[in-house]
N, C-alpha and C positions, 0 to 999 in steps of 0.2 A: 182578649180582655177578661178580667175577672167578672164573674156574674154577681153584680150587686143586687140584682132583682130576682134572686133565687126564690123559687116556690112562692112567688107573689108577695114576698116580703117588701115592705116599703123601705127603700134604701135609706131614707132619712130617719128611720127608727131602728136600724140594725144595731147601732151602738148604744142605745138607751140603757142606762144602768151599768155601763161598762167604762173602764178607764184605760187609757193608753199612755205610756211614757216613751219619749223619744230621746236618744242620746247619741252624741258623736264621740268616737273614741280613736285613739292612735294618732297617726299623722293626719294633719288637716288636708283637705282637697277641695278645689274649686267645684262648686255644684252641690256641696253638702247643704248649704242654706236652702237651695231649691227643694231638696228632698225633705228637709225639716218643715218648710212652709207647706208643702203638699200634704205631709203626714198630719200636721195640725189642722189644716182646713178641711181635709176629707174626713178626719176623725170627728171634728165638730159637725160637719154636714150629716154624718150618720147618727148624731145625737150622743156621741160618747164624750166623756171628759178627757182632756188631753193635758199632759204635763211635760214641761221642759225638764230635762236633767242636765244641769250645768256642770261643766268640767268633767264630762265623761263618767267612767265608773267611779272616780273619786267622789263625784257628786252623789252618786247612788249610795255609796258607803257613808258619806258624811250626813246626808239628808238635810233637814232643816230648810233654809232658804235656797239650797242648791236644787231643790225639786219644787218648781213653781207652776201654777196653772197657766196654760197658754190660751190666748184669746185670738180671735180673727185679726184684730188690729195689730197684735204684737208681732205678727210675721209680715206686716206690710213693709215694702221697700227693702226686702231682703234678697230678692232674686239676683241683683247685680253685684252683691257683695261677695268677695272671695273669702276663703277660710271657712270658719264656722262661728256664728255669732253666739252660740250657746257654749262655746268653749270645748276644748278637748285636753285630756291629760293622760300621761302614762301612769297607771295606778298599781302600785305594788300591794296595797291593802286588799284589793279585790282578788288577788292571787291566793290569799289565805282564806281558810274556811271562816275564820272569825270575821273577816271583812265581808264575805258574802252573807253571813248571818245578819250583819248590820243592814246590808242592802235589802235583804228579804224583809226585815222588820219595817224598814222605811216604806217599802212598796205596799205591804199588807195594811199598814196604818192609813194609807191613802186609797186603799181599795184598787190598786193597780195590778192587773193580772195579764196585761199585754205589753210587751217590751219590744220596741223597734230600735235596732242597733245599726248605726251607720259607721263603718270602719273597715279595717283590713282583716286578714284571716285570723290574726291573734285575738282581735276584739270579738270576732264572731265565734271563735272557739270558746272564749270565756263566757259568752252568752249561753252557749249550749251546755256548758258545764253547770252554770247557774240553774238552768231549766231542769237538768238531770237531777240535781241535788234538792230541788225545791221542796219535795215532800218531807225529806229528812230535816231540812232547815226549819220547816214549819213545826215539826215535832219538837225540835230543840227549843224553839221560841215558846211553845206551849209549856214545856217542862220547866223552863226558866221563869214562867209567869209573865212573859212580856206581851203575849197575845192570848186571846181567849179561843176556845174551841170553835165558837161561832165565827170569829174572824178567820180562823184557819179554814173552816168549811167554805166560807164565801170566797176565799182565795186558794181553793184547793189545787189548782194547776196554773202554771205560767206558760203563756204562749210567747214564742220568740220568732221574729222574722228579721232577716239581715239584708242590708243593702251594702254593696262593696264600694267604699270610698277610698281610693288609693291612686295616686298619680302614676305609679309604676306599672299598672295594669298587670299585676303579678298573681291574680287569683284565677285559678283554673275553674272552668265551668262558665265563664263569661268572656265574651269577646272584648268588651270594654267596661272599665270601671269608672265610677264617677270621679272626675278630675283629670283623667288621662288626656282628653281632647284639649282642655285648657292648658295643660302643661306643654303639649305639643305646640299650641299657639305661642307660648312664651319662647320656646326653643327656636321656632322658625323665625320669629321676629328678630332674635339675636343672630341667627345664621344669615338672614337676608342683610342685616346691617354689617356683619363681618365681611360678607361677600364683596361689598362695594369697596371697603378699604383694602381687602386682600388683592383685588384686581388692580387697584391703583399702584400697589407696590410689588406685584408679582410674588405674593407670599403664599406659604402653606399654613393652613390653620388646623389645629387639632382641638376639638371640642369635647369636653367630658360632660355627659348628661347623667341624670340620676338613673338608678337601676342596679342596685347592689346584687340582686339575685335574678333580675329579669331584664332582658335586653330590648323590650318592646319599644320604649321611647327612642333608643338609639337606632333601632332598625327602621322604624317609620320615618324618623328624621332623615336617615340616609336616603330613603326612597324619595322623600319630599323635596330634598335639596340636590339630589343627584350627586351624592358624595362619592369620592374615589374609593373609600374603604370604610367598613364599619366593623367594630370589635364588640361582640356580645358574649355574655357568660355561657349561653346555651350552646354555642357553636364556636369553639376556639379555632383559630386558623391552623392550617396544616404546617408541619415542620418546614422550615425554610421560608416562612412567610415574610421575613425581613427582605429577602431578595425579591420576592414577588411584589411586595408593596413598593419598593424603590423602582422596580421596572415599570410598574403601572403609573406611578407619578411622573416618571420620565417620559413615558409615551404620551400622557395627557399634555404635558408641556410642549412636546414636539409637535403635537397636533394643533397647537395654537392657543391653548388655554393659558390664562395669566394667573391662575390660582389652583390650589389643591385644597380639598376639605376632607378631613378624616374625623369620623364620629366614634367616640369611645364610651361605652357604658361603664359606670364606676366599678362594676363587678367583673369587668372583662378579664379573661384568663387565657393562658396558653394550654397546650395539651397536657402539660405536667401540673396544671392547676396553679401556676404562679401568676401573680397579677401582671396585666399589661397596662401601664400607666401613661398619662399624657407626657410626663417628663421623659420617660423612656423613649417614646415615639419621637418626641422633639429632638432628642440627642441623635437618634438614628437618622432622621431626615437631614438634620443639619450637617452631621459628620460625613455621611455617605454621599449626599447630593449637593451639599452646599447651599441649599435653599434658605432664604430668610423665613424662619418658622416661628409661629406664635402658638402658645397653648392657652386655652381658656376653660376654666371650670365654672359651669353655670350655677351650681349650688341651689340655694333655696328660692332663687328668682322663679324657678319652675313651679313652685307651690303657690306663688303669689298672683296678684292681679284679679281682674274680674273674670267670672266664668264665661266660657264660650256659649253660644246658642245651644249647641249640642248638649253640653253638660247641664244646662238649665232645663232643657226638655227631658233629658234622661232622668235627672234627679226628680223632676216633678212627676213624671209618669211612674217611676219606681215608688215614689212616696204614696201615690194613689193605690198602687198594687199592694204595697206592704200593709196598708190599713185593711184592705179587703182580705188579705191572707190571714191577718190576725183575727178578724171578726168571723171568718168562716172556719177557723181552726177548732178542732175538738181535742180532748186530752190525748187521743191516739195519733193526732197529726204530728209528723216529725218536724223539727225546726227546719225552716226552709230559708233560702236566700233567693232574692229576686235578681236574675241574671239576664245578660244579653247574648243571644245566639243568632248570629247572622243578622237578619232583619226582624227578629222576633225577641220579645222578652219572655223568659221562662222562669218557672219556679222549680228550683232544684233542691234536693236534700242537702242541707248545709254541710254536714260532716263528711259526706262523700266528696264534695268539692274541696274541702280542706285537705282530705287525704290525698287527692290527686295533686294538689299544690305541693304537698310534702313529697310526693313521688317524683316530682320534677327535680327537687333538690337531691334526692337519693340517686336518681339517674345521672345527674351532673357529677356528683361525688364519685360515682362508679365508672365515669368515663363513657357512659352510654348517651352520647350527645344527640344522636338521631332520635332516640326515644324521648329525650328531654324536649326537643322541638315539637314532636308529635303530641306529647302530653300538654304542651302549652295551648293546643287547640288549633282548629282549622284556620282561623284568621291569622294567627302567628305564622303557621307553616306556609300559608299562601304568600304572606309578606316576604318571608325568607326566600322562597322559590323565585318570586318576582325579582328580588334584589340580585340573586345569583345570576338570573338570566340577563339582567341589564348591566351588571358590573363585572362579572367574573367569566364572561365568555368572549373570546376573541372572534371578530368577523372572519368567516371562512374565506379561503383564497379562491375556491371554486364557486362559480355563480350558478343560480338556478335558471337564468334566462327568463325569469318572471318579472314583469313590470307592474308594480302596485302604485296607484295614484291616490293621494290623500287630499281632501278638500274640506274647508269649513263653510258651513251654510247657515244663513240666518243672522240673528244679532250676535255680537261677540259676547263672550263671558269668560270669567276667570276659570282656568283649568284646561281650556282648549289646547293651549301650547304644550301642556304636560302630556296630554293624550297624543298629540302629534309626535312629540319627542319619543315616547315609548313605542309608538307604532313604527316610526322610522328605524329606530335602533333594533327592535325585534325583527323587522323586515330584513335589515342588513345582515343580522346574525343568521337568518334563514337563507341568505344568499341572494335575496331579491334585489332588483333595482327599484328604488323608491323615488317617485315623482311627486313634486309639490305642485298643487293646483292653486293658483292665486285667485281671490275674489269669487269663490263659490262656483256655481254651475256655469256662469259666464266664462270663468277662467279655464274651463275644459278645452277651450280653443288654444291654450298656450301653456303646456306643461314644462317644468324645469326640474332637473335632478336635484334631490335633497340629500345631503350627506350626514354621516355620523356627527361630525363636528359642527355642522350648521345648527343643529338642535341642542347643542351641549348645555346651554344655560337657560333653556326654555321652561324648565319645570316651574320656576317661581315667577314667571312673567304673566301679567294679566292680559286680557284682550285676546286678539288673534293675530299672530305674526304673519300668517298666510293671507290675511285679509278675508273678509266674509261679506256676502250680500244676501238679501232676502229673495232675489230673483229665482223663480222656479224654472226647470229645464224645458217645459212644454214647448215654447216657441223656438227653442234652440236645438230641438232634438236631432235634426238632420246634421247640423254643424257638430254637435257633440258626438254623434255616431261616426262621422268622418274622422274626427280627431282621435277617437278611441282606436280606430283602425290605423291612422297615421302614426300615432305614438306607440302602437302595439300594446295597449293597456290590457292586462289580464284580470285585474281585480280593482275594486274601489273601496276606500274607507271614507265614509261621509260622516263628519263630526258636526253636529248642530242641533237645532231645536225642531219645532214642528215643521218648518220649511224643509229641513233635511228629510224628515219622514214623508212629507207630501211629495217632495221632489223625487225621492227614490221610488215611491209608488208610481209616479208618472213614467219613470224610466222602465220599471218592470212592465207596465202596461204597453210601453212602446216596443217591447221585445218582439211582438208579432210582426211589426213593420220593419224594424231595424235589427238585423241579426247581430250587429256589433255590440248591442246592449246585453247580449246573452253572456254575461260574465258575472262571477260572484261579487256581491256587494254587501257591506255591513254598515249599519248606522249606529253611531255612538251618540246617545242623547247628551246634549250640552246646551243648556239654557237656564237662565235664572228662574223662568216660569215653572219649571218642573212639570211640563204638560205633554211630554212625549209618550204615546202609548207604548206599552211593553216594558216599562221600567218604573220602579217605585221612586227612583231618584235620578236626577240629571246632574251632570257636571256643571258647576257654577251656582247651583241653588244654595249650597251651604255658605259660600262666600257672600252671596246676596243676603241671606238670612242673618249672618253675623253683622253685615253692614247695617241692616235695618235695626237689629237689636241694640247695637252700640249707639246708633243715632237716637233711638227711643230713650236710652239711658241718659244721654246728654240733654235731650229735650226736657225730660222730667227734672233733671238736676238744675236746669236753667231757672226753674220756678222755686228753687229752695229759698225759704225765707219770705216768700210772698204769700198772698192769700190763696185760698183753694182754687185750683186750676185744672181744667180738662183739656187734653190735647187731641185733636183730630188729625190723623196721619194717613196719607194715601200711599199705598204700595203698588209696585208693578205686579205683573203676572198675567196680563191679558184677561181672559175669562177664568183662569185657574186661580183658586183662592189659597194655594199651598203657602205662599209667602206670608199672606195676611194671617192665616191660621197659626202657622208655626211661630211667627213673630209674636202673635198674641200669647202663645204659651210661654215663650222665652222672655218676653218683656213684661208679662203680667197685665195684659189688656183686660178691660172691662167688657169689650165687645169687639168682634171682627166681622165686618160685613163682606160677604162673598157671593158670587153669582150662583154657586152650586146649592146654597141654602137660601131659598127665596125668602124675602121679608117684605112687610108692608108697613103702613103708617102706624098700625096698632103695635107692631113689634118695636118700632122706633120709640113709640110713646112709652112702652113698658121699660125699655132700656134707659130712657131719660129719667123716668121716675125712680128706677132702681139706683141710678147713680146719684140722684139728689138725696135719697135716703142714706146712702153710704157716706156722702159728703157731710152729713149732719153729725157724723161720729168724728173720731180723731184722724180719719183718712183725709189727706189733703191733695192727692193727685189722682187724676183719672186719665185713662188712655183708651182711645177708640181708634181702631184700625179699619181702613176701608180699601178693599181691592179696587183697582182703577176702573174695572168694567162690571162691578157687582150689580149696578142698576143705572139705567140711562137717565132716570128721572130723579132718583135720590142721590144727587151728586155730592161731592165733598163739600161744596159751598152750601148746599141745602142742609146737610147734616150739621155743619158748623153753625148755621143760622138757627136751626131748631134747638140744638143744645144751648146755644148762647141765650136764646129767648126764654127757654124753660128753666134754665139754671140761674136766672137773675136773682140776686140776693143771696145765692148759695155758693156759686162758683162762676168764674169767667172762663172763656175758651180761647184757644189759639189753634191755628191749623198749619199743617206742613205737607207739601207734596215732595216726596223724596226724589223722584225723577231718576235720571240716568246714573246717579251715584251708586245705585244698586247694581249696575253692570260693571263698574270699575273696580280698581284695587287689585292687589296681588292675591292669588288664590290661597284659601285656607289649607291647613295640613290635610284635612279630609279631601278636598277637591284635588289636591296634588296627588295624593295617594290613590284615590278612586280613579282619576283620569289615567294614571300610570298603569294600573291594573287593567283598565278597560282597553287602552291602546294596545297593550301586550296581548291580551286575550283575543282581540279582534283580528290581529295579524296571524296569530297561531291558528285560529279557526279558518281564516281564508286559505292558509297554506294547506290544511287538510282538505278543504273544499275543492281547491284547485286540482289536487290529486284525483278526487272523485270525478271531476268534470273534464279530465283530459282524455279525449277520444280522437283516434286517427290523426295524431300529431297536432291537435289544436284544442283550445279551451272552448267548451260549449256548455253553458249553464242556463237552463230555462225552467227548472223545477221551482216550486214555491219556496223550498228551503234553501235556495241559493241566494236569496235576498232577505236578510234578517235584521232585526233590531237586537243589539246586544244590551241587555238591561239587567238591573238588580231586582230580583224578585225574592222577597223574604230572606231566604238563607243563602243565596248565592247568585252568581252571574249566569244568566240563561239567554239563549238565542231563540227568537220567535219570528217565524216568517211574516213578512209584511202583509201577505194576503189574509192571514188569520187576524192580525191586529186591525185590519181595515174594518172588520165587523164590530170591533170594540171601541170605535172612535166617533166622537161627535165633531164632524168636520166643520160645521157652521161656527162652533164656538172654540174649535181647536183645543179640545181636551179629551182625555179618555172618558168613556161612559161610566167606568167605575174607578174611584180613587180611594185608596186605602186610608189616607190621612183624615178623611171626613169623620171616621170613628173617634177621632181625638177631640172633636169640637165640644162634646159634652164635658170633658175634663176641664177644658179652658173655662167653660161657663160655671162649673161647680167651684173652681178655684177663684172665680170672680163673685162668688156668693149667690149664685142663682140656685133656687131649690127645684132642680129638674131631675128626671130619672136618668140614671146611667145604665143603659141596657147593654149588657156584655154577654150575650148568650153563647159566645164561642168558647167560653171557659171550660177547660177540662182539669179536674183536680189531680193532685199527685196520687198515684196508685198506692195501694197498701204496702207493696214491697219497696216503695221509695225509689224505684228505678226509672220512672217515667219522666221524660222531658216534656213539660207541659206548656203548650202555647198560651200566652196570656196577652200582653199588649204588644202589638207590632211596633217596633221602635224605628225612628225616622232616619237614622244615619248609621252606617256600618263601616267599620274599618277592617 
């Protein structure tokens, strides 16, 4: 996090006497409004003046009404809107020096020396050029008599910070750009719809998605829907790919599938650099195989619609960071871009990232496609390797004679099936026999083989196809050990929530009494509550978060045209406040009550008074979230009654308990992709661990590192022994003792207009040589 409290400076005074302008440029992307909203509100929080620049760089050049003061209320009800409400335009004028001279004049006259640009690499490159020329532009304006020397002195240098808004995710230096996740939501909605009609008629569908120079959308879509093939510009198919493709489609049909799906990036090419198009593929499949084939180009539908929860949170937090970067900048500070690396946001030198982005294009033009994939970054490379593992490897004819059992434990959640599918297919590729355990630990009494084709269409299915129960293994330990021996199980993949973690611990503790339990086991966290120790995220939490966010949008919209209204909404999560907090950020809540942050009647009183004051302005909606177990006395009914009584004459209240709808639905693109990677990684780790544990003709694993949780920690997937995590766990309340997302709660409160301190002491600045990757805000979701 950025240090807003540097050297004892009052964060609410950091921006006094300074002015910030924010603009969106280039192609629009969902989530830009969240970034604009956060930039405005945090700028005002610091005491700075903030200006909207309408219509991108064109507005900067034209000036006048295109540059207007922003107020707190002017960014209300923006979070759920797609596109950019302040407009964006391609601007040729700004590409000329005369145009940039006009832009400089307009900023100087308003006293603006801090510019926040949200756009793609072209927009950010233009901003850096503007900054580099700033001194010369001021000299020209003085010589022409348009500004005074005093005005030039006051505006002697221009600070620039960028946020990347692009649905293509084509900017190097960041794993995810604002808008990418929402575009994936649009694509997957279409793929799921097409799948149903394709199955009905036994059709092949070819889908073209955006990505003229970057295949990220196509690649993740292929992973998320289990496509038969994907074509991306970074990695053209080998010569003879036509025969390979037809063979693969035929094998899929022979295995019992009623459809084929091929994903094509709009910039897909072959080894000679010639385009591979939807129509070309349609002709190939129709003529060679005789399949009923349809081609669909999604086009601009990918840019539209409401932003996902991820893009709202990412945009909000990047907006916060951008303001801090501007206010902390000195004349020597290089222009930076706020980026996402793994599970952290980082500040990176802007032009170095732009250069690497250009290097990708050069590598592709020169035929160095392996280099192009590497230059795209670790996230892109991991996605490509996972896709190749699952789609381009044939199961071996020789078997390993290893039996791996997979079970789901605890409450069902979206994404469990995708994890099972990946684990089963990677296991089969490794030569293992994969066994399906139905109904959790109880089901270890009756295993059944599970095949490649059984899990074919599981990626997009919600819930748990294997069935799942909350029952722990303690009272069944003897039966479980007997059945592990009976079915000759050599390893376990346990997918589930806190019960999976607790149950695996019980099995590890039972190793002393039951030797059959001395086998490697791995736990994959999967629960809407996101409360499994050892992982920042759990499969299913993103889907639940999007369900809550969408529901909050609809609930707030239901009051359109009525008098002022406050909604009290109860979320799931057990004692873990992750869903309430992150939904608070993504839906724009005024407060989110959670168990981890204790509160009393005085806090409730302050919250009510704060909301009453806000409602006396032009704000007409209030949103209060409450985690289901935040306090046994301050119930949802109590809070509803309190707000209703104290708000009389100003607003009225409604309450909603969201309930089990949070566990349902089809998984989001993130949960599908995350679960696929987790399932694959789990079985690959087990395969290596089994080699280590093979002694004297048998498997024997009783070391602490033979039973691990596979989790996402900051920048990657890590495995941590259960024994170590036991010390980090609050078993009474079923939560980890330390939870990273608690650091985000001050941001939510500041965006709700609370004057609190935002302590961010972990911040490290960019080093003078501009080469340091600097941890700033930990970011909640990683692709």
